[in-house]
N, C-alpha and C positions, 0 to 999 in steps of 0.2 A: 793688448794684455787681457781684455775681456773675453777673447776667444781662445785663450791658452788651454783651457780645459777641454774644449771641443775637439781641437786638432789631434791631440794624442788619442782621444777616443775613437776617431775615425781611422787613424792609422792602425790602432790595435784591432779594430774590427776587421779591417782588410787583411792584416797579416795573419791573424789567427782564425780567419773567417770560415773554416770548415763548418762549424756548428751554426754560425750566424747565417751564412748563405744558404745552407741546406734547410734551415728552419722554415723559410718563407714558402717554398714550393710545397712542403708537406702540409702546412696549415691551409694553404690555398686549395690543395687537392681534397682535404677533408671537408672543407666548406662546400666544395662543389659536389662531393659525393653524397653527403646527407642533405638531400634537397627536398623542397616542398612537393607534396603530392596534390597539385592543384585540381586534378580531375575529380578527386574525392570530395575536397572541401577545405575550408580554412583550418589551420592548425594540424594538418596531417603531413607527416614526413615519411619518406621511404626508409624502411629498415635496411641498413647497409647489406648488400649482397643478396637482396630479395626483391620481389615485386609487390611486397606487402606494404600498405600505407598504415601508419600508426599515429594515433593521437593519445596523449596522456594529459589528463586534467584532473580536476577535483574541486573540493569545497571544504571549508572549515566553518563550524558553527559553535557558538556559545549560547546555550539556552537556559533561561531561568524560569521556573514554573511556580505559580501559586495555585493550589486547588483545594477545594473543600466541598462537602455535601452534607445533607441533613443527617444528624446522628453520626457524625464522622468519628470513627474509632480513635481513641486518644493515642494509640501506638502508631498510627499512620502519619506520614510526613505531609504536612500541608504545603511545605515548600521543598523543592529539590532542584537540581541542576544537571545539565548534560553538556559534556564537551565531545564534539563529534568531528572526525576527519573522514571525508569521503574520497576514495581514490577511483578514478574512471580511466579505464584502458579500452580503447576502441581500435581494433585491427581489421583492415579490409583488404581483400585481394580480388581483382577482376579476373573472372574465369569465363569460359565459353557458355556457362549456364547462368551467368550473372555474377553479382558481387557475393563473395564468401565473407561473412562478417562474424567476428568473435567479440563479444562485448562483456565488460565487467564493471559493475558499480558496487564497491565493497565499502562498508562503513565500520569504522573503529570508534567505539564509544567508551566514555567513562560516565556513569550515572550514579547519583547518590540515593536514588529510590526508584521503584517502579511506579508507573502512573496509578494514581488513586490508591496508593499502598504505602508500604514502609521500605526502609533500606534492606540490606546494608549497601554500602558503596561497592560497586563492582564494575569490571570492564566487560565489554562485549565486542564480538566481531560478528557483524550482521550482514549477510549478503542482501543486496537490494535488487540487483539484476546480474545474472550470470548465464549467458545464452549464446548459442550459435545460430546464425541465419544463413540459409543457402537454398537457392532455387525454390523459394516460396515456403520452405520449412523453417520452423523455430523449435530448437531443442534446448532445454535447460530450465533455469529458475527465473521466472519473469512474471510480469503483471498478468493476472487472469484475463483471458479474452472475453469474459463476461462483462468486465468493468468498462465504464464509460466516463462518467464524471470523476470518480475516484479521488475525491478531495482536492480537485484542482484549485490552486491558489490558497488553500488552507495550509498554513505553515507549521513547522515544528515536527519533531520526532514522534510526539504523542498527541496527535490531533483528536479532539473529542467530538467528532462529527458523525452523523448517521450517513450510511451509504457504503456500498461495497468497495473496498480498496485492498485487494489481496494479492500477494505474491506467493507462488508455489511452483513445484516442478511440473513441467508440461511438455507435450509434444503437439505441435500445431502445424497446419498448412493453410496458407492464405492465397486466394485467387484475386488478382487485380484486374479490373475491367476498365472500360473507357469512362471518361467524365468523372473520375474520382470514386467510382463504386468499387467495393471490395467485400469479400466474404471469407470467413475463417471457420475451420472446424478444429477443435482442440481436445486432447485427452489430458485431464488435469488430476493431480493427486487428490483423491477424495478424503484422505485422512485430515487434511487441513480444514476441510469443510464439515467434518462430523461434529454435530452439536449434542450428541448423546441420545439415548432412549431411556426414559425414566419410568418407574412403576406408576401406573395410574393411581394406585392407592399407596401412598408413601408411608402409611402407618403400619403396614404389615411387615413382619421381620423377614429379612432375606439376606443373601450373601453380598449383594452389590447394590449400589445406588445408580449405576448406569449399566444398562443391558446392551449397549452398543457393542457389536461383535467385531468391529473394525472393518475397514473398507475391503471389499472383495474385487470391485471393479472401479476404474477411475470415473470421475465425473465427465460426462460428455457435454461439451460446451460448443456453441456455434454463435456467430454473429454475422450481420449483414448491414452495410451502411455506406454512406457517401461523405466525402470531404471535398468542400469547394470553397470558393471565395466568400460565400454567404455564411459558412460555418460547417457544422458536422451533424450527422444523424446516425443512430445505430439502434438496431434491434438485436437483443441477446436472449439466448435460452440455455438452460442447463438441466441435465438429468442427474440426479444424485441418489445412489442406492441406499436404502434404509434397511439394515439387517439387524435383528435382535438375536440374542443368544438365550439358550435354555439354561435355567439355573442348574447347578450341579449337585446341590444338597438334597437329601431325601426329605420329603415333606415340604419343600419350598412351595409357596403359594402360587407361583406362576409355573405351571407344568407344561404348557404348550410351547412348541417351537414355531417361530415365525418362518415363513417361506422366504426364499432369496429373490422373489420377484416383486418385492415391494419397492417402489420407486417414488422418490420425491422429485420435485421440479421447481424451477424458477424461470420467470420471464421478465424482461426489462426493456424499456424504451427510453432513449435519451436524445436530446437535442442541444446543440450549442450554436448560438447566433453570434456572429461578429457584428459589433455595433460601432463602426467608425464614424457614423453621423453624430454620436455623442462625444467621443474622443478616440483618437487613434489607439488601438490596442484594447478597447473595451469589449467585453463579451458577457453573454448570459447563458448559463446552463439550466436545463430543466430535465428531470429524470424521475421515472417511477418504476417500481418493481412489484411483482406478486410472487409469493412462494407457497409451496405446499409440500411439507416434509423436507425442506431445505432451508432451514432458518438462517444459516450463516450468510446467505446471500442478501439478507436484509441489512446487514451492517449495523446492528444495534450497539448502542453505547450504554452499558450498565456500570456506572461508577462504583456502586456498592458491591457488586458481585454476589449479592445475597440470593437471587434467584434468576437464572437465565433460562429461557424456554428451550426445550430439546427439539430434535427433529420429530419425535413421536413419543407417545405414551404406550406402554405395553399393559394389556389387561390380563385378568386371571386365566383366560383361555389362550393366551399367547397372541391375541390379535393386536394389531397396531392401530392407533388413532393418531394420524399425522397432524402436526401443528401448522396452521395457515397464517399468512400475514401479508402486509403490503407496506410500501413506503413511498414517499415523495420527497425529493430533494431539489434545491435550487441554489444558484450562486451567481452573483453579479460582480464583475471586476471593472473598476473604474480608474482611469489614469487622470489625476488632477492636473499634472503637468509632467515634464520629463524627469522630475525628481521625486514625486509623491504619487503613491498608488494605494488603493483600498480594495478589499474584497469583502462582500457581505454575503453570508451564507446561512442556510437553515435546512432543517429536515424534519419529517414527521413519519413515524412508523407505528404500526399496530399489529399485534399478533393475538390469535384466538386459541384458547385451550378448549378445543371442541369436545373433549371427553368430560362428561358430567362428574365422574368419579375423581378425575384429576382436578376439576374446578373446586370440588369440596375439600380435597386433600391439601391443595396448595393455596387455597383461599383467594382465588381470583378467577373470573370468567375470561379475562383477557388482560393484555398489558399494552401500555402506550409509552412511547419514547419520542421526545422531540428536542431539538436544539436550535439555538439562534446564536449568531456570532458575527464578528467582523474584525478586520485588522487594518492597520495603517503602516505602510512601509516607506521609509525615506532612503533614497539612493544618492548619497552626497557625491560619490564618484562611481565610475563604472566598476561593476563586479563587487561592490560593497553595499549591503542592505541592512538596515536597522528596522526591526519590526516590533510593534506592540499589538497583541491579539487577545481578544476576550471571547469566551464561549460559555453559554448557559445551556445546561442539559437537564431534562426532566425525565424520570423513569418512574412509572406508577402503575398500580393495578386497578382494574375495573371490578366493581362489586367486591371490594376488599374485605376479607375476614382474616384475623390474625390466628393462624393455625400453628405457628412456630415452625412451619416447613416451607413457607414462601417468603415474601418480603416482610421485613420487621415492621415497616410502616406502610401506609397506603401509598405514599409517594416520597420520592427522594430527589431533591434539587441539588444540582452540582454546578460549581463555578470554576472556571479555569482561566488564568491570566498567564500569558507567555510574553517574555521579553527575549528577543533573539537578535544576534548579530551574525551575519553570514558573509563570508568572502569566497567568491568563486574564482577559479583560475583554469 
């Protein structure tokens, strides 16, 4: 009696068995057809009907921020939040010239305010990486090849840390040599790096606050370095064109036109040491850069936005006085155990307003920016991380005078706390 329901089911399946019997081979064939692409790596599967290997992954973040700085405007949001979904698509095909790779990391965000600013609530679609790599070439939107440290292990969508971490359109070629050595040359969109050209004397009337004429040539970037068991090393350099425009109004105080052969530059050296003798996975970054007429490569963090240094100041005769500066950044990553991890980071940057007229007009001979911070991350299970991070930032003027055209105070201290939960897949 207990099997009376089972026997009719078997008989029914056998007698009407066209669909039942045909189902099994079809499913088996599909499972065999969509197969792993083990030659490329874990998580890659062949696209049916092609020899292309595809991996689809991503991450989800919930971020809550608290930030404030000296003389914080009352209309700005001291707290705000971000919900983020990142979609990663990585397609690779073996060819006679090597692997052809197409990569995309696209971020979909909902944020309730901008960093160090006010709302309103808004959605964003932000490309993080979109590029093609083939036979040593990289085409697309990617991390600048000038960058090295690039805020490694500093978490969150809005990190408040000194140091260059820039993504932009580029075209690059990389040579790979023996023993982990490599060199890259890259042509990168200069508009992303333009910091402006300001009047040396800001009190005189004119049609514009910024005499930057726009990029005419891309930034020329190159790097050379090594990656090995011990860590990494990289030397980077960049040429950045600085071109001012002639005012269009009659009687404008700046009547001279700058020439197109004014160039700024940036150089940088970086080291990363693996420190397994402290704990497995520990590392230390050290990096320093110098700029002349290419201020964006310093990676300054100015929470107030009251006065940011330009690439250059333009004088009454149309001459340019380029702004110089340097920075130093470091970061130490430590794994307490397999569940807990911390990063400690800091940076110092200084820029000089070398034009005496600009010093008088903007009320400073130079500017200093430094930050210190750290985070603690708990990973209760694989691919789930819960982080608490704090960062302190100082932005101040040397030999400060309140002219109403520079910083409103001699120094402005900023604090930022981040609580973040991230799930990777």
